[in-house]
C-alpha positions in Angstrom: -52.4 -91.1 -32.8 -55.2 -92.3 -30.5 -55.7 -96.0 -30.3 -59.5 -96.5 -29.8 -62.7 -94.6 -29.5 -65.5 -96.5 -27.8 -67.8 -94.0 -26.0 -71.5 -93.7 -25.5 -72.8 -91.1 -27.9 -75.8 -89.6 -29.7 -75.8 -88.6 -33.4 -73.9 -85.3 -33.9 -76.1 -82.3 -34.2 -75.2 -80.1 -37.2 -76.6 -77.1 -39.0 -79.0 -79.3 -40.9 -79.9 -81.7 -38.1 -80.0 -79.3 -35.1 -82.6 -76.7 -34.2 -82.8 -73.5 -36.1 -80.7 -70.5 -34.8 -82.4 -68.8 -31.9 -82.2 -68.4 -28.1 -82.9 -72.1 -27.7 -80.4 -73.3 -30.4 -77.5 -75.1 -28.6 -75.3 -74.9 -31.7 -75.8 -71.2 -31.9 -75.0 -70.8 -28.2 -71.8 -72.7 -28.6 -70.9 -70.6 -31.6 -71.5 -67.5 -29.5 -69.2 -68.9 -26.8 -66.5 -69.6 -29.4 -66.8 -66.0 -30.7 -66.6 -64.6 -27.2 -63.6 -66.8 -26.4 -61.7 -65.7 -29.5 -62.4 -62.1 -28.5 -61.1 -62.7 -25.0 -58.0 -64.4 -26.4 -57.4 -61.3 -28.6 -57.8 -59.1 -25.5 -55.2 -61.3 -23.6 -52.8 -60.8 -26.5 -53.4 -57.1 -26.7 -52.7 -56.8 -22.9 -49.4 -58.6 -23.4 -48.5 -56.4 -26.3 -49.3 -53.3 -24.3 -47.0 -54.2 -21.4 -44.4 -51.4 -20.7 -41.3 -52.6 -19.0 -39.4 -49.4 -19.1 -39.8 -48.7 -15.4 -39.4 -52.3 -14.0 -36.0 -53.3 -15.3 -32.8 -52.3 -13.7 -30.5 -52.8 -16.7 -30.6 -53.7 -20.3 -29.8 -57.4 -19.6 -32.9 -57.7 -17.5 -34.9 -55.8 -20.1 -33.8 -58.2 -22.9 -34.7 -61.2 -20.8 -38.1 -59.8 -19.8 -38.9 -58.7 -23.3 -38.1 -62.1 -24.6 -40.5 -63.7 -22.2 -43.2 -61.2 -23.2 -42.6 -61.8 -26.9 -42.9 -65.6 -26.3 -46.2 -65.0 -24.4 -47.5 -62.9 -27.3 -46.6 -65.6 -29.8 -48.2 -68.3 -27.6 -51.5 -66.3 -27.5 -51.8 -66.3 -31.3 -55.3 -67.3 -32.5 -54.9 -69.9 -35.2 -58.0 -69.4 -37.3 -58.1 -73.0 -38.6 -57.4 -74.6 -35.2 -60.4 -75.0 -32.9 -60.0 -72.9 -29.7 -62.0 -75.5 -27.8 -63.0 -79.0 -28.8 -65.1 -80.2 -25.8 -67.3 -79.3 -22.9 -67.7 -80.9 -19.5 -70.9 -80.6 -17.5 -70.2 -81.6 -13.9 -72.8 -82.9 -11.5 -71.1 -80.9 -8.8 -68.8 -77.9 -9.0 -65.2 -78.9 -8.9 -63.0 -77.3 -6.2 -61.3 -74.0 -7.0 -57.9 -75.7 -7.2 -59.2 -78.0 -9.9 -60.9 -75.4 -12.0 -58.0 -72.9 -12.3 -60.1 -70.4 -10.5 -63.4 -71.2 -12.2 -66.7 -71.4 -10.4 -69.5 -73.4 -11.9 -70.4 -76.7 -13.4 -69.6 -76.3 -17.2 -66.1 -76.1 -18.6 -64.9 -75.8 -22.2 -61.8 -77.8 -22.9 -59.2 -76.5 -25.4 -55.6 -76.2 -26.4 -54.9 -73.2 -24.1 -56.4 -71.3 -21.2 -58.5 -68.3 -22.1 -60.1 -65.9 -19.5 -62.4 -63.0 -19.7 -61.8 -59.4 -18.5 -62.7 -60.4 -14.9 -60.2 -63.3 -15.0 -62.9 -66.0 -15.1 -61.9 -68.9 -17.5 -63.8 -69.3 -20.8 -61.6 -72.2 -22.0 -59.7 -74.5 -19.7 -56.3 -75.9 -20.8 -56.6 -79.6 -21.8 -53.7 -80.3 -19.4 -55.5 -79.0 -16.3 -56.7 -81.6 -13.7 -60.3 -80.5 -14.3 -59.9 -81.5 -18.0 -58.9 -85.0 -17.3 -62.4 -86.5 -17.3 -62.8 -85.4 -20.9 -60.3 -88.2 -21.7 -61.0 -90.8 -19.0 -64.7 -90.6 -18.0 -66.9 -93.5 -19.0 -70.3 -95.0 -18.2 -68.6 -97.2 -15.6 -66.7 -94.3 -14.1 -68.4 -90.9 -15.0 -65.9 -89.0 -12.8 -68.8 -86.7 -11.6 -69.7 -85.8 -15.2 -73.3 -85.7 -16.3 -72.4 -84.8 -19.9 -69.4 -84.7 -22.2 -69.9 -82.7 -25.4 -67.6 -83.0 -28.4 -67.5 -80.3 -31.1 -67.1 -80.7 -34.9 -65.4 -78.1 -37.0 -65.1 -77.3 -40.7 -62.3 -74.9 -41.6 -62.2 -73.5 -38.1 -66.0 -73.0 -37.9 -68.0 -74.9 -35.3 -70.5 -76.9 -37.3 -71.6 -79.8 -35.1 -71.8 -81.1 -31.6 -72.2 -84.5 -30.0 -73.3 -85.4 -26.4 -72.6 -88.3 -24.1 -74.9 -88.5 -21.1 -72.6 -90.5 -18.8 -75.1 -90.9 -16.0 -78.1 -91.8 -18.2 -78.7 -95.6 -18.0 -81.0 -95.5 -21.0 -78.3 -94.2 -23.4 -76.7 -97.0 -25.4 -73.0 -97.2 -26.0 -71.9 -96.4 -29.5 -68.7 -95.1 -31.2 -68.4 -91.3 -31.3 -69.1 -90.2 -34.9 -67.3 -86.9 -34.4 -64.3 -88.7 -32.9 -64.2 -91.1 -35.8 -64.5 -88.2 -38.2 -61.6 -86.4 -36.6 -59.5 -89.5 -36.6 -60.1 -90.2 -40.3 -59.8 -86.6 -41.5 -57.4 -86.4 -44.5 -53.8 -85.6 -43.7 -52.6 -82.9 -46.0 -49.8 -80.9 -44.3 -47.6 -81.7 -41.3 -48.6 -83.9 -38.4 -51.5 -82.6 -36.3 -51.9 -82.7 -32.5 -54.4 -85.3 -31.2 -55.5 -83.2 -28.2 -59.1 -83.7 -29.1 -58.9 -87.4 -29.5 -56.6 -88.7 -26.8 -57.8 -92.1 -25.5 -57.8 -93.2 -21.8 -54.7 -95.5 -22.1 -52.8 -92.7 -23.9 -53.9 -90.1 -21.3 -52.4 -92.3 -18.6 -49.0 -92.1 -20.3 -49.4 -88.4 -21.2 -50.0 -87.5 -17.5 -47.5 -89.8 -16.0 -45.3 -88.1 -13.4 -42.0 -86.4 -14.2 -40.1 -88.4 -11.6 -39.9 -91.6 -13.7 -39.2 -92.6 -17.2 -41.7 -94.3 -19.5 -41.2 -96.6 -22.5 -44.0 -96.9 -25.0 -44.0 -100.0 -27.3 -46.5 -99.0 -29.9 -47.7 -100.8 -33.0 -48.2 -98.8 -36.2 -51.1 -96.3 -35.9 -51.3 -96.4 -32.1 -50.2 -92.8 -31.7 -46.9 -93.3 -29.8 -45.3 -90.3 -31.4 -48.3 -88.1 -30.6 -48.4 -89.4 -27.1 -44.8 -88.5 -26.5 -45.2 -85.0 -27.8 -48.4 -84.4 -25.7 -46.5 -85.8 -22.7 -43.9 -83.0 -23.2 -46.6 -80.4 -23.4 -48.2 -81.8 -20.2 -44.9 -81.9 -18.3 -44.2 -78.3 -19.4 -47.6 -77.3 -18.0 -47.2 -79.2 -14.7 -43.5 -78.5 -14.1 -42.8 -75.4 -16.2 -40.3 -73.7 -13.9 -38.3 -76.9 -13.3 -38.1 -77.7 -17.1 -37.5 -74.1 -18.0 -34.3 -74.3 -16.0 -33.2 -77.8 -17.1 -34.6 -77.9 -20.7 -36.5 -80.4 -22.8 -35.5 -82.2 -26.0 -37.3 -84.3 -28.6 -35.0 -86.7 -30.5 -36.2 -88.1 -33.8 -34.7 -90.5 -36.4 -34.0 -87.9 -39.2 -34.7 -84.4 -40.3 -37.7 -85.3 -42.5 -39.4 -86.8 -39.4 -38.6 -83.8 -37.2 -40.0 -81.4 -39.9 -43.2 -83.5 -40.1 -43.8 -83.2 -36.3 -42.5 -79.7 -35.7 -45.9 -78.0 -35.6 -47.5 -80.2 -33.0 -46.0 -78.5 -29.9 -46.4 -74.9 -31.2 -50.1 -75.7 -31.8 -50.3 -76.6 -28.1 -48.7 -73.3 -27.1 -45.2 -74.8 -26.4 -42.6 -72.9 -28.4 -39.3 -73.6 -26.6 -38.9 -77.3 -27.0 -35.8 -78.2 -29.0 -35.6 -81.0 -31.6 -32.6 -82.9 -32.8 -31.4 -86.2 -34.3 -28.9 -88.4 -32.5 -26.4 -87.3 -35.1 -27.0 -83.7 -34.1 -26.3 -84.6 -30.5 -22.9 -86.1 -31.3 -22.0 -83.7 -34.1 -18.5 -83.0 -32.8 -16.9 -83.8 -36.2 -18.1 -83.7 -39.8 -19.6 -87.0 -40.9 -18.6 -87.9 -44.4 -18.4 -91.7 -44.5 -20.7 -94.6 -44.0 -19.6 -97.8 -42.2 -20.3 -101.3 -43.5 -23.0 -103.0 -41.4 -20.5 -105.2 -39.6 -18.2 -102.3 -38.6 -21.1 -100.1 -37.5 -22.5 -103.0 -35.4 -19.2 -103.4 -33.5 -18.7 -99.7 -33.1 -22.2 -99.5 -31.7 -21.7 -102.3 -29.2 -21.8 -101.4 -25.6 -18.4 -103.1 -25.1 -16.8 -100.1 -26.9 -17.5 -98.0 -23.8 -15.0 -100.1 -21.8 -12.5 -100.0 -24.7 -12.7 -96.2 -24.7 -12.5 -96.0 -20.9 -9.3 -98.1 -21.1 -8.0 -95.9 -23.9 -8.5 -92.7 -21.9 -7.0 -94.1 -18.7 -4.0 -95.5 -20.7 -2.6 -91.9 -20.7 -2.1 -92.0 -17.0 1.5 -93.0 -16.0 2.8 -93.4 -12.4 5.4 -90.8 -11.4 9.0 -91.8 -11.4 10.5 -88.5 -10.1 9.8 -86.4 -7.1 8.1 -83.0 -7.5 10.3 -80.1 -6.1 8.6 -76.8 -5.5 10.8 -73.7 -5.0 9.2 -70.8 -3.1 11.6 -68.0 -2.2 14.7 -69.6 -0.6 12.9 -72.8 0.3 12.6 -76.0 -1.6 9.7 -78.3 -0.9 10.0 -81.9 -2.1 7.2 -84.4 -2.6 8.7 -87.8 -3.2 7.7 -90.1 -6.1 6.0 -92.7 -3.9 3.7 -90.0 -2.3 2.9 -88.7 -5.8 2.1 -92.3 -6.8 -0.3 -92.6 -3.8 -2.1 -89.4 -4.9 -2.4 -90.5 -8.5 -3.6 -94.0 -7.5 -6.2 -92.6 -5.2 -7.6 -90.4 -8.0 -7.7 -93.4 -10.3 -9.5 -95.6 -7.8 -12.2 -93.0 -7.4 -13.3 -93.5 -11.0 -14.1 -89.8 -11.4 -14.0 -88.3 -14.9 -10.5 -88.0 -16.4 -10.7 -84.2 -16.7 -12.1 -83.7 -13.2 -9.3 -85.8 -11.8 -6.7 -83.9 -13.8 -8.0 -80.6 -12.4 -7.9 -82.1 -8.8 -4.3 -83.4 -9.1 -2.4 -80.1 -8.8 -4.4 -79.2 -5.7 -3.6 -82.6 -4.2 0.1 -82.1 -4.8 -0.1 -78.5 -3.5 -1.8 -79.8 -0.3 1.1 -82.2 0.2 3.5 -79.2 -0.1 1.4 -77.2 2.4 1.6 -80.1 4.9 5.4 -79.8 4.8 5.2 -76.0 5.2 3.1 -76.4 8.3 5.4 -79.0 9.7 8.2 -76.5 9.2 6.3 -73.9 11.3 4.8 -71.8 8.5 1.1 -70.9 8.3 0.1 -71.0 4.7 -3.5 -70.3 3.6 -5.7 -71.1 0.6 -4.0 -68.5 -1.5 -0.7 -70.1 -1.0 -2.1 -73.5 -1.9 -3.5 -72.1 -5.2 -0.1 -70.5 -5.9 1.6 -73.8 -5.4 -0.9 -75.6 -7.6 0.0 -73.1 -10.4 3.8 -73.6 -9.8 5.7 -74.7 -12.9 7.1 -77.8 -11.2 3.6 -78.9 -10.2 2.2 -78.2 -13.7 5.1 -80.3 -15.2 4.4 -83.2 -12.9 0.7 -83.2 -13.7 1.4 -83.0 -17.5 3.8 -86.0 -17.1 1.5 -88.3 -15.2 -2.0 -87.1 -16.2 -1.7 -85.4 -19.7 -4.7 -83.8 -21.4 -6.7 -86.0 -23.7 -8.4 -84.8 -26.9 -11.4 -87.2 -27.4 -11.4 -86.9 -31.2 -7.6 -87.6 -31.4 -8.1 -90.5 -29.1 -10.7 -92.1 -31.3 -8.6 -91.3 -34.4 -5.7 -93.2 -32.8 -7.9 -96.1 -31.7 -9.3 -96.7 -35.2 -6.1 -96.1 -37.0 -3.5 -97.8 -34.8 -3.9 -101.6 -34.7 -1.4 -102.0 -31.8 -3.1 -99.3 -29.7 -6.5 -100.8 -30.4 -5.3 -104.3 -29.5 -4.0 -103.1 -26.2 -7.2 -101.4 -25.2 -9.6 -104.1 -26.6 -7.8 -107.1 -25.3 -10.3 -109.5 -23.7 -13.2 -107.3 -24.9 -13.2 -107.5 -28.7 -12.0 -110.5 -30.7 -9.2 -110.0 -33.2 -11.7 -110.3 -36.0 -13.9 -107.5 -34.5 -10.8 -105.3 -34.0 -9.9 -105.8 -37.7 -13.5 -105.0 -38.7 -13.4 -101.5 -37.1 -9.8 -100.6 -38.1 -9.5 -98.1 -40.9 -7.8 -99.4 -43.9 -6.1 -96.0 -44.4 -5.4 -94.3 -41.1 -6.2 -90.6 -41.2 -3.5 -88.0 -40.5 -5.6 -85.6 -38.5 -9.1 -85.1 -37.1 -10.0 -82.7 -39.9 -8.9 -85.0 -42.7 -10.5 -88.1 -41.3 -13.6 -89.6 -43.0 -15.7 -90.0 -39.9 -18.9 -92.1 -39.8 -21.9 -91.6 -37.6 -20.8 -94.5 -35.4 -17.4 -92.8 -35.0 -19.0 -89.6 -33.9 -20.8 -91.5 -31.1 -17.5 -93.0 -30.0 -16.1 -89.4 -29.8 -19.1 -88.4 -27.7 -18.5 -91.3 -25.3 -14.8 -90.3 -25.0 -15.8 -86.6 -24.4 -18.1 -87.8 -21.5 -15.2 -89.8 -20.0 -13.2 -86.6 -20.0 -15.9 -84.2 -18.9 -19.5 -84.7 -17.8 -22.2 -84.1 -20.4 -24.9 -81.6 -19.3 -28.2 -83.3 -18.4 -31.7 -82.1 -19.4 -34.9 -82.2 -17.4 -36.8 -84.4 -19.9 -35.9 -86.1 -23.2 -38.3 -87.8 -25.7 -36.6 -90.4 -27.8 -38.7 -91.5 -30.8 -38.1 -94.5 -33.1 -35.9 -95.7 -30.3 -35.8 -99.3 -31.5 -33.2 -98.4 -34.2 -30.5 -97.1 -31.9 -27.3 -99.0 -31.1 -26.2 -99.5 -27.5 -23.7 -96.7 -27.8 -26.3 -94.4 -29.2 -28.6 -95.2 -26.3 -25.7 -94.3 -24.0 -25.3 -91.0 -25.8 -29.0 -90.2 -25.3 -28.9 -91.4 -21.7 -26.1 -88.9 -20.9 -28.4 -86.1 -21.8 -31.0 -87.1 -19.1 -28.9 -88.6 -16.3 -30.6 -86.3 -13.8 -33.9 -86.0 -15.7 -36.6 -88.3 -17.0 -37.2 -89.7 -20.4 -40.1 -90.9 -22.7 -38.9 -93.7 -25.0 -41.1 -94.4 -28.0 -40.8 -97.2 -30.5 -41.8 -100.5 -32.0 -39.5 -103.5 -31.9 -41.1 -104.8 -35.1 -40.0 -101.6 -36.9 -36.3 -101.9 -36.0 -34.5 -101.5 -39.4 -30.9 -101.4 -38.4 -28.7 -104.6 -38.0 -28.1 -103.5 -34.4 -31.8 -102.8 -33.6 -32.7 -103.7 -30.1 -34.5 -107.0 -29.3 -36.0 -106.0 -26.0 -36.9 -102.7 -24.3 -35.3 -104.0 -21.1 -31.9 -104.1 -22.8 -32.4 -100.7 -24.4 -33.5 -99.1 -21.0 -30.4 -100.5 -19.4 -28.1 -98.9 -22.0 -30.0 -95.6 -21.5 -29.3 -95.7 -17.8 -33.0 -96.1 -17.0 -33.3 -99.8 -16.0 -36.6 -100.8 -14.5 -38.6 -98.1 -16.2 -42.3 -98.8 -16.9 -43.0 -100.3 -20.4 -46.4 -99.6 -21.7 -47.7 -101.4 -24.8 -50.2 -99.8 -27.2 -51.7 -102.4 -29.6 -55.0 -100.8 -30.6 -54.6 -98.5 -33.6 -57.0 -96.5 -35.7 -54.7 -94.9 -38.2 -54.0 -97.9 -40.3 -57.0 -99.6 -42.0 -58.0 -103.0 -40.7 -57.2 -104.9 -43.8 -53.8 -103.3 -44.2 -52.6 -103.9 -40.6 -53.8 -107.5 -40.8 -51.8 -108.0 -44.0 -48.7 -106.3 -42.6 -49.0 -108.4 -39.4 -48.3 -111.5 -41.4 -44.6 -110.4 -41.1 -44.6 -110.3 -37.3 -43.7 -114.0 -36.7 -40.5 -113.5 -38.7 -39.6 -110.0 -37.4 -40.9 -109.8 -33.8 -42.4 -113.0 -32.7 -42.9 -111.9 -29.1 -45.1 -108.9 -29.9 -48.9 -108.8 -29.7 -50.4 -108.4 -33.2 -51.8 -105.0 -33.7 -55.5 -104.4 -34.3 -57.4 -101.5 -35.8 -60.7 -100.1 -34.7 -61.3 -98.1 -37.8 -64.9 -98.1 -38.9 -64.0 -98.2 -42.5 -62.0 -101.1 -43.8 -60.0 -98.9 -46.2 -58.9 -99.4 -49.7 -56.5 -102.2 -50.2 -55.2 -103.7 -53.5 -52.3 -105.9 -54.7 -51.4 -105.5 -58.4 -49.2 -108.1 -60.0 -47.6 -106.9 -63.3 -44.9 -107.9 -65.8 -41.4 -106.5 -65.0 -41.4 -104.3 -68.1 -44.7 -102.7 -66.9 -43.8 -102.0 -63.3 -43.0 -98.3 -63.5 -46.0 -97.6 -65.6 -48.3 -99.5 -63.3 -46.9 -97.7 -60.3 -47.7 -94.3 -62.0 -51.2 -95.5 -62.8 -51.7 -96.4 -59.1 -50.5 -92.9 -58.2 -53.0 -91.3 -60.7 -55.8 -93.3 -59.1 -54.8 -92.1 -55.6 -54.6 -88.5 -56.7 -58.2 -88.7 -57.9 -59.1 -89.0 -54.2 -58.8 -86.5 -51.3 -55.7 -86.4 -49.2 -52.0 -86.9 -49.3 -50.2 -89.7 -51.3 -47.0 -91.4 -50.5 -45.2 -93.3 -53.2 -42.8 -95.5 -51.3 -40.0 -97.5 -53.0 -36.6 -99.0 -52.5 -33.7 -96.6 -52.8 -32.6 -98.2 -56.0 -36.0 -97.5 -57.6 -36.2 -93.8 -56.7 -34.3 -92.3 -59.7 -36.3 -94.2 -62.2 -39.6 -93.3 -60.6 -38.7 -89.7 -60.3 -37.8 -89.6 -64.0 -41.1 -91.2 -64.9 -43.1 -88.8 -62.8 -41.3 -85.8 -64.4 -41.9 -87.2 -67.8 -45.6 -87.6 -67.0 -45.8 -84.1 -65.7 -46.6 -85.2 -62.1 -44.8 -83.0 -59.5 -43.6 -84.8 -56.4 -42.3 -83.6 -53.1 -39.3 -85.0 -51.0 -40.0 -86.4 -47.5 -40.4 -83.7 -45.0 -41.7 -81.1 -47.5 -45.1 -80.0 -46.6 -48.0 -81.3 -48.7 -50.6 -78.9 -49.9 -53.8 -79.0 -52.0 -51.6 -78.3 -55.1 -48.8 -80.8 -54.3 -50.0 -83.9 -52.6 -47.7 -86.7 -53.8 -44.4 -87.4 -52.0 -41.7 -89.7 -53.4 -40.4 -91.5 -50.3 -37.3 -93.8 -50.2 -38.2 -96.8 -48.0 -35.3 -95.8 -45.6 -37.1 -92.5 -44.8 -40.7 -93.7 -44.5 -40.6 -94.4 -40.8 -42.8 -92.2 -38.7 -44.5 -90.6 -41.7 -48.1 -91.2 -42.8 -50.2 -90.5 -45.9 -53.8 -90.9 -46.7 -53.0 -93.2 -49.6 -49.8 -95.2 -50.1 -48.6 -96.7 -53.4 -45.9 -99.3 -52.5 -43.6 -100.1 -55.4 -41.9 -103.6 -55.6 -41.7 -104.9 -52.0 -39.0 -107.5 -52.9 -36.7 -104.6 -53.9 -37.2 -103.0 -50.4 -36.3 -106.3 -48.7 -33.3 -106.9 -50.9 -32.0 -103.4 -50.2 -31.2 -104.3 -46.6 -28.1 -106.2 -45.4 -30.2 -109.2 -44.1 -33.7 -110.6 -44.5 -35.0 -109.8 -41.0 -34.0 -106.1 -41.4 -35.5 -106.1 -44.9 -38.8 -107.5 -43.7 -38.9 -105.0 -40.9 -38.4 -102.2 -43.4 -41.2 -103.6 -45.5 -43.5 -103.7 -42.4 -42.8 -100.0 -41.8 -43.7 -99.2 -45.4 -46.9 -101.3 -45.4 -48.2 -99.5 -42.4 -47.9 -95.8 -43.5 -51.4 -95.4 -45.0 -54.4 -93.9 -43.3 -57.1 -94.7 -45.9 -55.7 -96.9 -48.6 -52.8 -99.0 -49.8 -51.9 -100.2 -53.3 -49.0 -102.7 -53.7 -47.5 -102.9 -57.2 -45.1 -105.7 -57.8 -43.4 -107.7 -60.6 -41.0 -109.8 -58.5 -42.6 -112.4 -56.2 -43.8 -111.1 -52.8 -42.0 -112.4 -49.7 -43.3 -115.8 -48.7 -44.6 -114.4 -45.4 -47.1 -112.3 -47.4 -48.4 -115.1 -49.5 -52.1 -115.8 -49.3 -53.0 -118.1 -46.4 
């Protein structure tokens, strides 16, 4: 979400405060433009629906592809009744060049989520990503960017009800916070995550519009909008480099399915329908995961040193030839001696190319050695002869003997189940104690019968890349990146080796034992060392009192980070209730009832161990509750959230049950306090903490 909103402004004009409808009524004129723009959008959609491709496609394959593109275009042109078609207007002092204005001529431009043009092709709404729209986000009194006026619009249920002007070149106009901007920021959050296209702030816009050539890491405190910035960056890159990314693809990676469901409507609302979403587990889902590692084992398996262990394990299958290779063709026998075969194998090993690629090259190298002998004997073999020799049974047998195929899953199965094999590959890399930590107590008989963990699946993915290159995408957004292990970073990095990445996270919210300590380290594992690291510290989602309270934990969980601040106009509701242990559940339900009496969504966040009791109590009280990721509505506004799934989610009001239980539910205190920091920073309007056990000492009154 946006991080601050300090702009010169006048009070918003509304139906009650503005002039009465008529030819001189600005509000009425803007409503007329909105109606005309919606009509033009419907016409654009009708034109797309009326396209007849019967005479322009050569075959059914082309017809299917073209029809798919038309269908996507029609879907993108849908008019969402409750989504404002435009949210701002720019009045330039001078007419921008044609290349800036997408073909427009004139000084006034309406800024919205998508481009809309009239029957003559003249723009009625300019896409927020177009260069001419940039001053909407960056212009200021100090740098007006050739604007004389920036107008913001207020909507209620899709209807334009207010406007607010900033006269950027008027020296008499005082600087004040935008009332409409603040209203949009603080609007209750029932339903999935919204886009922030109307409220992007200058420092966020710089990240959104950063070039595709480099990767960007965003360290963002709670409420600074890092997730929204990442999603809007995808939308911008698709606008600026559509053909390139259409070929190479884009991917958004989130921490879990609940989070992905929460954000899934943001890009479609901006007209982008083709971006794929996945978790890291989805990326490496080569085997069925049915087990959970102890923290110590998962930490070792996730260590970057495992990459070298796996590389050794894969290469251990290569053996130097002991026998010559004899190829029979017709009446002739062609002999390649063992020492020459050894030279060929050694040369391929030294090149450090992938195991599978080298294995495919080996028969051709042996065949070439045979062809040299044929030419020395006076024959004139061509490429077809070389291919035939490469397929010869003797050559195939030689290749199988010295460079056998490797099944990545079977390799990891052996590595984790065979102590002697693991010791051989991990010598000098992992200590004996670390080797013992990751060894299975009961080795599995087969890949299918093995009880794989998430960390095991990442190891298999690494082994697969050692055998054959993983395809690379054009751009990858990695959210909540602080929680990944080095091996998980490598798995993500493989997906964007030839593309760029946007890395989003908060070191203070790292809630895994292997969470990264520095972004420089994470970027190195991702294969993006030296990428720019931008820090967002000004938030507006979390109320001031709440973020100040949660920040008491920072010295213990992330001492090097700048303390987050909030520019929210309202302080928000904040209360700490201390109760007797026997009254804890009842007091928590009372806090939920109080929150439900207000407008907006409610998140009841608790330790995993407390969830069953709270669910039972809610059911007994007749209070329906949703699971994380399920969409809230006016009828169902309370979500019961395990602390482990709270990350990335937000609610208007949060009831936090028993903080000590949340801390105690993690394997170590630092991780527990980080988990608590995440939970404390989920509210938008108010937080009630209910506890019976003593609060962590870091939260004690100072």
